[in-house]
C-alpha positions as CSV (number, residue, x, y, z in Angstrom):
1,M,33.7,-2.1,19.9
2,E,35.4,-0.2,17.6
3,T,36.9,-3.1,16.0
4,E,34.0,-4.9,17.1
5,L,31.7,-2.9,15.0
6,S,33.8,-3.3,11.8
7,E,34.0,-7.5,12.0
8,A,30.1,-7.1,12.5
9,L,30.0,-6.0,9.2
10,H,31.9,-8.8,8.1
11,T,30.2,-11.3,9.8
12,E,26.0,-12.1,10.2
13,T,26.7,-10.7,13.7
14,L,24.8,-7.2,11.5
15,Q,21.4,-7.7,10.5
16,M,18.8,-6.4,8.7
17,Y,15.0,-6.1,10.0
18,L,12.3,-4.9,8.3
19,Q,9.5,-2.8,9.8
20,P,5.9,-3.3,7.7
21,Q,4.2,-0.3,6.2
22,F,0.7,-0.4,5.5
23,D,-1.6,1.2,2.3
24,T,-4.7,3.0,4.3
25,H,-6.7,2.8,1.3
26,S,-6.7,-0.6,1.2
27,D,-5.0,-1.9,4.3
28,T,-2.5,-3.9,2.4
29,L,1.2,-4.3,3.3
30,C,2.8,-1.6,0.6
31,G,6.4,-1.9,1.5
32,A,8.6,-2.0,4.8
33,E,11.5,-0.1,6.1
34,A,15.0,-1.6,6.5
35,L,16.5,-1.3,10.0
36,V,19.7,-2.4,11.1
37,R,19.8,-4.1,14.3
38,W,23.5,-5.9,15.9
39,E,23.3,-8.8,17.4
40,H,26.7,-8.6,19.5
41,P,28.2,-11.8,21.1
42,E,28.5,-10.2,24.6
43,Y,25.3,-8.0,24.5
44,G,23.3,-9.1,22.8
45,L,20.1,-7.1,20.7
46,L,21.5,-3.6,19.9
47,Y,19.9,-1.0,18.5
48,P,21.1,1.4,16.0
49,D,21.3,4.7,18.9
50,T,23.4,2.6,20.7
51,F,26.2,2.2,17.9
52,L,25.5,4.0,15.1
53,P,27.2,7.6,16.3
54,L,30.3,4.8,17.3
55,A,30.3,4.4,13.2
56,E,30.4,7.8,12.4
57,E,33.1,9.0,14.5
58,S,35.2,5.9,13.5
59,G,34.0,6.7,9.5
60,Q,32.3,2.9,9.3
61,L,29.1,4.6,9.3
62,Y,28.6,4.3,4.6
63,Q,29.7,0.4,4.9
64,I,27.1,0.0,7.7
65,D,24.5,2.1,4.7
66,L,26.2,0.2,1.9
67,F,25.3,-3.1,4.0
68,M,21.5,-2.7,4.5
69,L,21.1,-1.7,0.7
70,K,22.8,-4.9,0.2
71,Q,21.1,-6.7,2.1
72,A,17.5,-4.8,0.8
73,L,18.9,-6.0,-2.5
74,T,19.7,-9.6,-1.8
75,A,16.4,-9.6,-0.4
76,L,14.5,-8.6,-3.3
77,H,16.5,-11.0,-5.3
78,D,15.7,-13.9,-3.9
79,W,12.1,-13.3,-4.0
80,H,12.4,-12.7,-7.7
81,L,14.2,-16.0,-8.2
82,S,11.5,-17.6,-6.3
83,G,8.9,-16.9,-8.0
84,K,6.9,-14.2,-4.8
85,K,5.7,-10.8,-5.0
86,P,8.4,-8.5,-4.5
87,V,7.2,-5.5,-2.0
88,Q,9.0,-2.2,-2.0
89,L,12.1,-1.9,0.5
90,S,12.7,1.1,2.0
91,V,16.9,2.0,3.3
92,N,18.0,4.4,4.6
93,V,21.5,7.0,3.4
94,S,22.9,8.6,6.1
95,N,24.9,12.3,5.0
96,A,28.7,10.2,5.5
97,L,27.5,7.8,2.8
98,F,25.6,10.1,0.5
99,H,28.5,12.5,0.0
100,H,31.2,10.3,-0.3
101,H,33.4,10.3,-3.4
102,E,32.8,6.6,-4.0
103,F,28.5,6.6,-3.4
104,L,27.8,6.7,-7.0
105,P,30.5,4.0,-8.4
106,H,29.4,1.0,-5.5
107,I,25.3,2.0,-6.4
108,R,26.5,0.9,-10.2
109,E,28.5,-1.5,-8.7
110,L,25.2,-3.3,-7.5
111,K,23.8,-2.6,-10.8
112,E,25.5,-5.0,-12.3
113,T,23.8,-7.7,-9.7
114,Y,20.6,-6.1,-8.7
115,G,19.8,-3.9,-11.1
116,E,16.7,-5.4,-12.2
117,C,15.8,-5.0,-8.2
118,F,16.4,-0.8,-8.2
119,C,12.9,-0.2,-8.8
120,H,11.5,-1.5,-5.4
121,I,14.3,0.2,-3.7
122,E,12.9,3.3,-1.7
123,L,16.6,5.6,0.2
124,E,15.4,7.5,2.6
125,L,17.4,11.1,2.8
126,T,16.7,14.1,5.5
127,E,15.8,17.1,4.9
128,D,19.0,18.9,6.4
129,L,21.2,16.2,3.7
130,L,19.3,17.4,0.7
131,L,19.5,20.8,1.5
132,E,23.4,21.1,2.7
133,N,23.9,21.5,-0.9
134,E,22.0,21.8,-3.3
135,S,23.5,21.9,-6.5
136,Y,25.0,18.5,-5.6
137,A,22.1,16.7,-4.4
138,N,20.1,17.3,-7.4
139,H,23.1,15.5,-9.7
140,I,22.7,12.7,-7.4
141,L,19.4,12.4,-7.1
142,Y,19.0,13.0,-10.9
143,A,21.6,9.8,-11.4
144,L,20.0,7.6,-8.5
145,K,16.0,8.0,-10.5
146,I,18.2,7.6,-13.3
147,M,18.6,4.0,-11.7
148,G,14.9,3.8,-10.6
149,F,15.9,4.1,-7.6
150,K,12.6,6.0,-5.4
151,L,13.1,8.1,-3.6
152,S,12.0,9.9,-0.3
153,I,12.4,12.6,2.5
154,D,12.9,11.3,6.0
155,D,11.8,13.0,9.0
156,F,9.7,15.4,7.1
157,G,9.0,18.8,9.3
158,T,12.3,18.6,11.7
159,G,14.5,20.2,8.9
160,Y,14.2,23.0,6.8
161,S,10.8,22.3,4.8
162,S,9.9,24.9,1.9
163,L,7.7,24.5,-0.6
164,S,10.9,25.7,-3.4
165,Y,12.6,23.1,-1.8
166,L,10.1,19.9,-2.9
167,K,9.6,22.2,-5.9
168,K,13.0,21.3,-6.9
169,L,14.3,18.0,-5.9
170,Q,13.2,15.0,-7.7
171,V,11.8,12.6,-4.8
172,D,8.5,10.8,-4.9
173,K,7.7,10.6,-1.0
174,I,7.5,12.7,2.1
175,K,7.8,10.5,5.3
176,I,6.3,12.5,8.5
177,D,8.0,12.4,11.3
178,R,6.8,10.5,14.2
179,S,6.7,13.3,17.0
180,F,4.1,14.6,15.3
181,I,2.0,11.6,15.5
182,S,2.9,10.7,19.3
183,E,0.7,14.6,19.8
184,L,-1.9,13.6,16.9
185,T,-4.9,12.9,20.0
186,H,-3.7,15.2,22.2
187,D,-2.1,18.3,20.5
188,S,-3.8,21.1,17.7
189,Q,-1.2,22.0,16.4
190,D,0.2,19.1,15.4
191,H,-2.5,17.7,14.0
192,I,-3.1,20.5,12.1
193,I,0.8,20.1,11.0
194,V,0.0,16.4,10.2
195,D,-2.6,18.1,8.5
196,A,-1.5,20.6,6.3
197,I,2.0,18.1,5.7
198,I,-0.8,15.8,3.8
199,L,-2.1,18.5,1.7
200,M,0.6,20.4,0.7
201,G,2.5,16.4,-0.2
202,H,-0.5,15.7,-2.4
203,A,-0.6,19.0,-3.8
204,L,2.7,18.8,-4.4
205,G,2.3,15.2,-6.6
206,L,4.0,13.1,-3.3
207,R,3.0,10.4,-1.8
208,V,3.1,11.1,2.0
209,L,3.7,8.1,5.1
210,A,3.0,8.6,8.5
211,E,5.9,7.6,11.5
212,G,5.2,6.3,14.4
213,V,1.9,5.0,14.5
214,E,0.6,3.0,17.9
215,T,-2.7,3.8,18.2
216,G,-6.0,3.1,16.4
217,T,-6.8,6.4,17.2
218,Q,-3.8,7.8,15.2
219,L,-4.3,5.6,12.3
220,E,-8.4,6.6,12.1
221,I,-7.0,10.2,11.8
222,L,-4.5,9.1,9.3
223,K,-7.4,7.9,6.9
224,T,-9.3,10.6,7.3
225,M,-6.8,12.7,6.7
226,Q,-6.1,10.3,3.8
227,C,-2.8,10.1,4.4
228,D,-1.6,7.2,1.8
229,H,0.6,4.9,4.2
230,V,1.7,4.3,8.2
231,Q,4.0,2.7,9.7
232,G,4.5,2.0,13.7
233,Y,4.3,-0.2,16.4
234,Y,0.7,-0.3,16.3
235,F,1.1,-3.1,13.0
236,S,4.9,-4.5,14.1
237,P,7.5,-3.5,15.2
238,A,10.7,-4.0,13.1
239,V,11.2,-8.3,12.8
240,P,14.1,-10.5,10.8
241,L,14.2,-10.5,7.3
242,K,12.8,-14.5,7.6
243,D,9.8,-13.8,10.0
244,F,8.9,-10.8,7.6
245,A,9.1,-13.0,4.6
246,A,7.2,-15.7,6.2
247,R,4.4,-13.6,7.4
248,W,4.8,-11.2,4.7
249,I,6.1,-12.8,1.4
250,G,5.4,-16.3,2.1
251,T,7.2,-18.9,2.1
């Protein structure tokens, strides 16, 4: 399967799906997260948890990250050329890509073609990745911000969260991990934690998004807490690019 995965990077079997994100204040689309899928010729549609570990072991994960970033930029570029209003697309950055020696050179190369689209891309990074080497992280984040990217901390609350590093790192948004949202209506501690994260984020001038929203009750609680953005199966699963564009961008 390792060889097949390598081949998938150069064919259309590796695909970008988009899961919409919504503004809780206006109930309108505000963006989407780019998620990779593999249309395997034998096994059908494969989700990331079935092949990303293999990609990491074989040293191909950073290539998949770059592939997804280019797919997102291409979509934004195409929408722009056809006169459609772009939306913000969030793309995950793995440890493998963030610490790859060619990370910034690859980004600068993409900027030559897609530079005008960088302001519509939000790069998602995990807490652990950012804290592994704060000096290096700050250097990379500064370069990415200068080039126009938005930055967010993914799965917030599951790593080594602290007010001090949030203040130092140049991020725009925090994404509350779905594990806190799933029990929001049943677990008083999760309710307190989510409320505290939102208040803390806003106090630091950050926008806050809740992942994994699956019920109307969860949504109403998050609205009451003034959570800015939401994402989850309650609204839509991740869908192929063309389906997303037809429904939310227009044809």
